[in-house]
C-alpha positions in Angstrom: -46.6 12.2 -2.7 -46.1 8.7 -4.1 -48.9 9.0 -6.5 -47.3 11.9 -8.2 -44.2 9.9 -8.9 -46.2 6.9 -10.2 -48.2 9.0 -12.6 -45.4 11.4 -13.6 -45.0 12.6 -17.1 -42.8 11.4 -18.6 -43.1 8.1 -16.8 -40.8 7.1 -14.1 -38.3 4.9 -15.9 -37.8 2.0 -13.5 -40.2 1.0 -10.7 -39.3 -1.7 -8.2 -41.9 -3.1 -5.8 -40.3 -4.8 -2.8 -42.3 -7.1 -0.6 -42.1 -10.5 1.3 -44.4 -13.4 1.9 -45.8 -11.8 5.1 -46.1 -8.3 3.6 -47.4 -8.8 0.1 -50.1 -6.8 -1.7 -50.8 -7.9 -5.3 -53.1 -4.9 -5.7 -50.1 -2.6 -6.1 -48.9 -4.3 -9.2 -52.4 -4.6 -10.6 -52.9 -0.8 -10.0 -49.8 0.0 -12.0 -50.9 -2.3 -14.8 -54.4 -1.0 -15.0 -53.1 2.6 -14.9 -51.2 1.9 -18.2 -54.1 0.1 -19.7 -56.4 3.0 -19.0 -54.0 5.2 -21.0 -53.9 2.6 -23.9 -50.2 2.0 -23.4 -48.7 -1.2 -24.9 -47.7 -3.6 -22.2 -45.4 -6.7 -22.2 -45.9 -8.8 -19.1 -43.3 -11.5 -18.5 -44.8 -14.2 -16.2 -42.1 -15.8 -14.1 -44.2 -17.0 -11.2 -47.6 -18.7 -10.5 -49.7 -20.4 -13.2 -49.6 -18.8 -16.7 -53.2 -19.8 -17.3 -54.3 -17.6 -14.4 -52.5 -14.6 -15.9 -54.2 -15.3 -19.2 -57.6 -15.4 -17.6 -56.9 -12.3 -15.7 -56.0 -10.1 -18.7 -58.0 -11.9 -21.4 -60.2 -8.8 -22.0 -57.2 -6.5 -22.4 -56.0 -6.0 -26.0 -53.1 -3.8 -25.2 -51.2 -6.4 -23.0 -49.0 -9.2 -24.3 -48.2 -12.1 -22.0 -44.9 -14.0 -22.2 -44.7 -17.4 -20.6 -41.6 -18.1 -18.6 -43.1 -20.6 -16.2 -44.2 -23.5 -18.4 -42.2 -23.1 -21.6 -39.1 -25.4 -21.4 -37.1 -23.6 -24.1 -37.3 -20.3 -22.4 -36.3 -21.7 -19.0 -33.0 -23.2 -20.2 -30.9 -20.0 -20.1 -31.2 -16.3 -20.2 -30.8 -15.9 -23.9 -34.6 -16.2 -24.7 -35.4 -13.5 -22.1 -32.5 -11.3 -23.4 -33.7 -11.7 -27.0 -37.2 -10.8 -26.0 -36.1 -7.7 -24.2 -34.0 -6.5 -27.1 -37.1 -6.7 -29.4 -39.3 -4.3 -27.5 -40.5 -1.3 -29.5 -41.0 2.4 -28.8 -43.3 3.6 -26.0 -43.9 0.2 -24.6 -44.1 -0.8 -20.9 -42.2 -3.9 -19.7 -43.4 -5.7 -16.6 -41.7 -8.6 -14.9 -43.8 -10.1 -12.1 -41.0 -11.7 -10.1 -37.4 -10.4 -10.2 -36.4 -13.0 -7.6 -37.4 -15.8 -9.9 -35.4 -14.3 -12.8 -32.3 -14.1 -10.6 -32.8 -17.7 -9.4 -33.2 -19.0 -13.0 -30.5 -17.0 -14.8 -28.2 -15.7 -12.1 -27.7 -12.3 -10.7 -25.1 -11.0 -13.1 -27.0 -11.9 -16.3 -30.2 -10.6 -14.8 -28.5 -7.3 -13.9 -27.2 -6.9 -17.5 -30.6 -7.4 -19.0 -32.3 -4.9 -16.7 -29.5 -2.4 -17.2 -30.0 -2.8 -21.0 -33.8 -2.2 -20.5 -33.2 0.9 -18.5 -30.8 2.4 -21.0 -33.3 1.7 -23.8 -34.7 5.2 -24.3 -37.5 3.9 -26.5 -39.2 2.1 -23.6 -41.7 4.0 -21.6 -41.3 2.2 -18.3 -39.9 -1.0 -16.6 -41.8 -2.4 -13.6 -40.8 -5.5 -11.5 -41.5 -7.1 -8.2 -38.8 -8.4 -5.8 -39.9 -10.9 -3.2 -37.2 -10.5 -0.6 -37.8 -13.8 1.2 -37.1 -15.9 -1.9 -33.4 -14.7 -2.3 -32.2 -15.3 1.3 -28.4 -15.0 1.1 -28.4 -13.3 -2.3 -30.7 -10.5 -1.1 -27.9 -8.1 0.0 -26.2 -8.4 -3.4 -29.4 -8.0 -5.3 -30.2 -4.8 -3.3 -26.7 -3.5 -4.1 -27.1 -4.2 -7.8 -30.6 -2.9 -8.4 -30.6 0.1 -6.0 -28.3 1.7 -8.5 -30.7 1.0 -11.4 -34.2 1.7 -10.1 -35.7 5.2 -10.2 -38.5 4.5 -7.7 -38.3 1.8 -5.1 -41.5 1.0 -3.2 -41.2 -1.2 -0.2 -44.3 -2.7 1.5 -43.9 -2.3 5.2 -44.8 -4.8 8.0 -47.7 -3.8 10.3 -46.2 -2.5 13.6 -48.4 -1.3 16.4 -50.9 0.0 13.8 -53.6 -1.4 11.5 -52.9 0.9 8.6 -50.9 -0.3 5.6 -47.7 1.6 4.9 -45.2 2.0 2.0 -41.6 3.2 2.3 -40.4 4.6 -1.0 -37.2 6.2 -2.5 -37.4 8.3 -5.6 -34.3 9.4 -7.5 -34.7 12.8 -9.2 -32.8 13.5 -12.4 -30.4 15.8 -10.6 -29.3 13.0 -8.3 -31.4 14.0 -5.2 -33.1 11.1 -3.4 -36.4 11.6 -1.7 -37.3 9.0 1.0 -40.8 8.9 2.6 -43.2 6.6 4.5 -46.8 6.9 3.6 -50.0 5.1 4.6 -52.0 3.7 1.7 -55.4 2.1 0.9 -57.4 1.3 -2.2 -60.8 2.9 -3.0 -62.0 0.7 -5.8 -59.0 0.4 -8.1 -57.5 3.7 -7.1 -54.5 4.0 -4.9 -54.9 6.5 -2.1 -51.8 7.6 -0.1 -51.4 10.0 2.8 -48.8 11.1 5.2 -48.3 9.1 8.4 -50.2 10.7 11.2 -48.6 11.3 14.6 -49.3 8.2 16.7 -51.3 8.4 19.9 -48.9 7.5 22.8 -51.7 6.1 25.0 -52.9 3.7 22.3 -49.3 2.6 21.5 -48.6 1.9 25.2 -51.9 0.0 25.5 -50.8 -2.3 22.6 -47.3 -3.0 23.9 -48.3 -3.5 27.6 -48.2 -7.3 28.2 -51.3 -9.0 29.5 -51.4 -9.8 33.2 -49.7 -13.1 33.9 -51.6 -15.9 35.6 -49.3 -17.9 37.9 -51.4 -21.0 37.4 -50.2 -21.2 33.8 -46.5 -21.4 34.9 -46.7 -24.5 37.1 -47.9 -28.1 37.0 -49.5 -27.8 40.5 -52.3 -25.7 41.9 -51.3 -22.3 43.4 -54.5 -20.2 43.7 -57.7 -20.8 45.7 -61.2 -21.1 44.5 -63.9 -18.7 45.8 -65.2 -21.4 48.2 -61.7 -22.0 49.6 -61.1 -18.3 50.0 -64.4 -18.0 51.9 -63.5 -20.9 54.2 -60.1 -19.3 54.9 -61.7 -16.0 55.9 -64.0 -17.8 58.4 -61.1 -19.2 60.4 -60.7 -17.3 63.7 -57.1 -17.0 64.8 -56.8 -17.5 68.6 -54.4 -14.6 69.3 -56.5 -11.9 67.7 -58.7 -9.6 69.9 -61.9 -10.7 68.1 -61.2 -14.3 69.2 -60.3 -13.3 72.8 -63.6 -11.4 73.2 -65.7 -14.3 72.4 -64.6 -16.6 75.3 -62.5 -14.5 77.7 -63.0 -17.0 80.7 -61.7 -20.2 79.1 -58.7 -21.5 80.9 -55.4 -21.6 78.9 -56.7 -19.0 76.4 -54.1 -16.7 74.8 -54.7 -13.1 75.3 -52.9 -10.6 73.1 -53.1 -6.9 73.2 -51.6 -4.8 70.4 -49.0 -2.2 71.3 -48.5 1.0 69.4 -45.0 0.0 68.4 -45.9 -3.4 67.0 -44.6 -4.0 63.6 -46.6 -6.5 61.5 -44.3 -6.6 58.6 -44.7 -10.2 57.3 -41.7 -10.0 55.1 -39.3 -9.5 58.1 -40.8 -10.9 61.3 -37.6 -10.3 63.3 -37.3 -6.6 62.4 -38.3 -5.5 65.9 -35.2 -7.3 67.3 -32.9 -4.6 65.8 -30.4 -7.3 64.6 
């Protein structure tokens, strides 16, 4: 289960949360942060997105978390050296959190960013590294970023899009120390501040078919002119008596010039092919 890998002892070294603009859940990162705060772990949070003041207000009551401003400090935004110097100064048993890996890559470049995170992972003094990758911010660089960081991360958690279901899902890959990779998809929800995950239940085929069956199409919506009839027009049409039907012939059988028609057993009233009885 995913929760066992998140709360493993010793801590999972490198956790990567992957999401996009349409499939984003900030509660996941908050859950990881609060989990470390509950255990009195020292946290360094590097803010690379949003407004730094909001991050300060959010964690102002937490004494074990140190915020580092990389969104409004001009000196730190010039090159990657400030970020690299900060990372090299982290002490023992500390947790490093970067709120947007995509912004780090966009500011400093993919190669310098990879070197910094590789250094952090190999730093045995650090307890854990956590970062978030917004896939839709990288566009053409996404495939290279995945190639670089899939080799580094220990636990990759990908927020899935909703597809024919209302439940939220996570797809994760966990690398064990022996090299074995565990891949699973689980449903998740939050009860208060606690993350609850469960195995994906077998879908109900009838419900899935009901969701993917298209709605009945109205021909009136496909044209610029009127096709259908109103209820009044349908009633008027049904009242019309056709002169060649028996019901019409019985009403006035003595009228001169009236058409009499008597059905035969072999008559074929297939409106799609009126000449079918000619055997052509």
